[in-house]
Structure formats: structure tokens, C-alpha cells
VOBA-811709 format. One record per residue (C-alpha): residue in three letters; x, y, z. Coordinates in steps of 0.001 Angstrom, whole numbers, plus 524288, in hexadecimal, padded with zeros to 5 digits. Example, Ala and Ser with C-alpha at 12.3 -4.5 7.8 and 13.67 -1.06 7.14 Angstrom:
2
Ala8300C7EE6C81E78;Ser835667FBDC81BE4;
//
This chain:
161
Unk9FB3D49025B4857;Unk9EEA449336B4F7D;Unk9E26948B82B4BF7;Unk9D5DE492ABB485C;Unk9CF8148E52B552F;Unk9DB2B49311B5D4B;Unk9DB1F4A01AB5601;Unk9CC844A1C2B587D;Unk9CDF449E43B66EA;Unk9D95D4A7B7B68CE;Unk9D1FF4B282B61B1;Unk9C5CB4B006B69FB;Unk9CDB94B05AB7691;Unk9D4364BD13B7246;Unk9C6E24C337B6F99;Unk9C0FC4BEE2B7C80;Unk9CC804C43DB8447;Unk9CC104D140B7CEB;Unk9BD414D255B7E96;Unk9BEE64CF71B8D2A;Unk9C90B4DA5AB8E65;Unk9C12E4E41CB8669;Unk9B4E14E1E6B8E77;Unk9BCC84E3CAB9AF8;Unk9C21F4F086B954F;Unk9B3DC4F48EB9378;Unk9B1414F2D2BA21F;Unk9AB3C4E53BBA166;Unk9AE184DA76BAB0B;Unk9B09F4CEC9BA227;Unk9B14F4C003BA3C0;Unk9B4FF4B61EB9969;Unk9ABCC4AAC4B9758;Unk9B13749CCBB97ED;Unk9B8FA49908B8BCB;Unk9B0524946EB8082;Unk9A3D349963B86EF;Unk99ACD4990CB7B0C;Unk993194A5B8B7C3C;Unk99B6C4B026B82E0;Unk9A9C64B308B8535;Unk9A8D14BDF0B8F41;Unk99FA74C2ABB99D6;Unk9A0B34D122B9D28;Unk99A8F4DA54BA712;Unk99A994E8F9BA8F9;Unk9919E4ED80BB3BD;Unk9846D4E713BB185;Unk9877E4E460BA32C;Unk98AC34D624BA054;Unk98EDE4D0F0B9313;Unk992444C38DB8DC4;Unk99BE04C488B8287;Unk99F324BB7DB773C;Unk9AC3A4BFDCB7155;Unk9AEA44BD90B62D8;Unk9BC874BF5DB5DDC;Unk9C0594BEEFB4F91;Unk9CB544C2D3B4670;Unk9C8414CF33B3EE6;Unk9CB8F4C892B31F6;Unk9C6594BD58B29E9;Unk9CEDF4B1D1B25FB;Unk9D1DC4B95DB196B;Unk9D6D74C51DB212A;Unk9CB3A4CE05B1E83;Unk9C49D4D5E0B2955;Unk9B9FC4CD76B2F5E;Unk9AC284D2BEB2DAF;Unk9A3E94C739B320F;Unk99C894C5B6B3ED7;Unk9A1EB4BEC8B4AD9;Unk99A1D4B2D9B4F06;Unk9935D4B470B5C22;Unk988314AB25B5FBF;Unk987724A2D5B537A;Unk982C249624B59A6;Unk9741349470B5B46;Unk96F2749896B68B6;Unk97C6049DD8B6D78;Unk977934ABE6B6DEE;Unk96B254A7B7B74FC;Unk973634A05AB7F14;Unk97C964ABFDB809F;Unk970F74B523B8256;Unk96B174AC6EB8CF0;Unk978094AC5AB9461;Unk9795C4BB18B92F6;Unk96B524BD6EB9770;Unk96D5E4B488BA32F;Unk979E34BBEFBA6B1;Unk9738E4C93DBA493;Unk97D5A4CC06B99C5;Unk97DB24D09FB8BBB;Unk985934C9EBB8116;Unk98FE04D29AB7AD4;Unk9996C4CDAAB7089;Unk9A7914D1DEB6EE5;Unk9ADE44D042B6187;Unk9BCBD4D0D6B60B7;Unk9C30E4D2BDB536C;Unk9D18A4CF7BB526B;Unk9DADD4D4C6B4823;Unk9E61A4CB1BB48E9;Unk9EE9D4D27BB3F3D;Unk9EDC84DF7CB4692;Unk9ED604D8D2B540F;Unk9E13D4E096B57C0;Unk9D3724DD85B5C0C;Unk9C67E4E48EB5CF4;Unk9BAEC4E128B659E;Unk9AC8E4E4A6B64ED;Unk9A1204E21CB6E15;Unk992824E18EB6C27;Unk985964DC8EB7165;Unk981BD4CF54B6BA5;Unk973504D33DB6CB0;Unk975D64DE4BB62EF;Unk97BAC4D580B585F;Unk9732B4D2DCB4C5C;Unk975A94C458B4EAE;Unk97AFC4BDD9B5AEA;Unk982734B45BB5226;Unk98D2C4BDD3B4E3B;Unk993894CB23B505D;Unk994484D332B43C9;Unk9A26E4D7ECB4325;Unk9A3E44DE9FB35FB;Unk9AE784E904B3861;Unk9A7644F444B31AB;Unk9990A4F099B3369;Unk9985A4EB01B4131;Unk9A3B04EED5B4A02;Unk99F674FD07B4B43;Unk992C94F82CB51A3;Unk999D94F17EB5CE5;Unk9A0D14F693B68E0;Unk9AF6B4F5CAB6678;Unk9B7374F11EB723D;Unk9C44A4F2E3B6B39;Unk9C8C94F512B5D40;Unk9D58C4F07CB5743;Unk9DBE14EE59B6486;Unk9E9CB4E95AB6335;Unk9EC594DC5FB69F9;Unk9F9684D559B6920;Unk9F3154C893B6DB7;Unk9EC634C709B606E;Unk9F34F4BBEDB5971;Unk9F6074BABEB4AE7;Unk9F1C34AC71B4C26;Unk9E3BE4B130B4E31;Unk9E2E14B5FEB4034;Unk9D86D4AF48B3831;Unk9DDD14B404B2B25;Unk9E0C64A87CB226E;Unk9EDC34A9BFB1B64;Unk9ECFF4A761B0CCE;Unk9F7EB4A4C0B0343;Unk9F7DE4AADEAF5B4;Unk9FE6D4A419AEA6E;
//
């Protein structure tokens, strides 16, 4: 049985690898940041455009099996966004987020990208499926991936009596 921390780490790794591939498919040259780098996961370039990218990967369901509608945490710790912005400014880069949503049951994932500067708050990415997703650039939608593991599910099994 996979622990919650292992599941989260495997899901995060999956999302970072898929975001890396999707950015490369969109003609970016991409590098991964060192593991556990606190502010960004990827650094990408296309021509003179440079972006630093935090990748946020989540299951598409809540623990009760309902479709998730809440925001994905981004820069929730005090001063993290300010530090990220200073690094980006120094590097001549913008900060773009990538959000990866995984459907463990269907073995599919979707990925969206956006400019952190355009978010209403730098603390989170609004990810409500009907209100927010249409406002973001979709990198892929419901892409089948056999590497998605059932062990990544966050749905809590309940027993009825």
C-alpha cells in the first residue's frame, strides 16, 4: 500500500514529466529544476521568451469521489511569490504555471498553462472545471496515459452496513 506522501510525490513527478513533454511539443527548450526546488519546477525558453514554471498536479476528484472544484495552491507561504518574482526578473523571465489534473479511474490527464501575473491571487490557481478552465490555455485534454497508477487515487473507500 502506498503512503499519502509517496502517492503525492509520484503524482507530482508524473505532472512535471508531462508538463516538460508538453512544453517541448510547443517548441520550448525545457530544463528541469533541481528536485525539491521551492519556487519552480521547470525553466523553458522559446526564442527570446523565457519562463519559469511551477507545476501543480492533482487528482480530479475529492476524497469522496466528487469532481474537484477547489483551487490549486501556488505561492501560499509569505514572501514566496516576491522571491520568485525577483528571481524571474533577474533572469529576464516570466512566471507561468502549469496545472495537471489526473483522472486515475479513466487513466487520463489534462494540462493547462497560464501567466501567474494574471491570477487574481498569486496564492492559488482557480481550477473550477466550468468557471475557470475555459479561461486558460489547454495543453492537452483527457490524454490517455497507461503510466497512471490506481494507487494514486485519493478516493477514500467507505463501507456501508
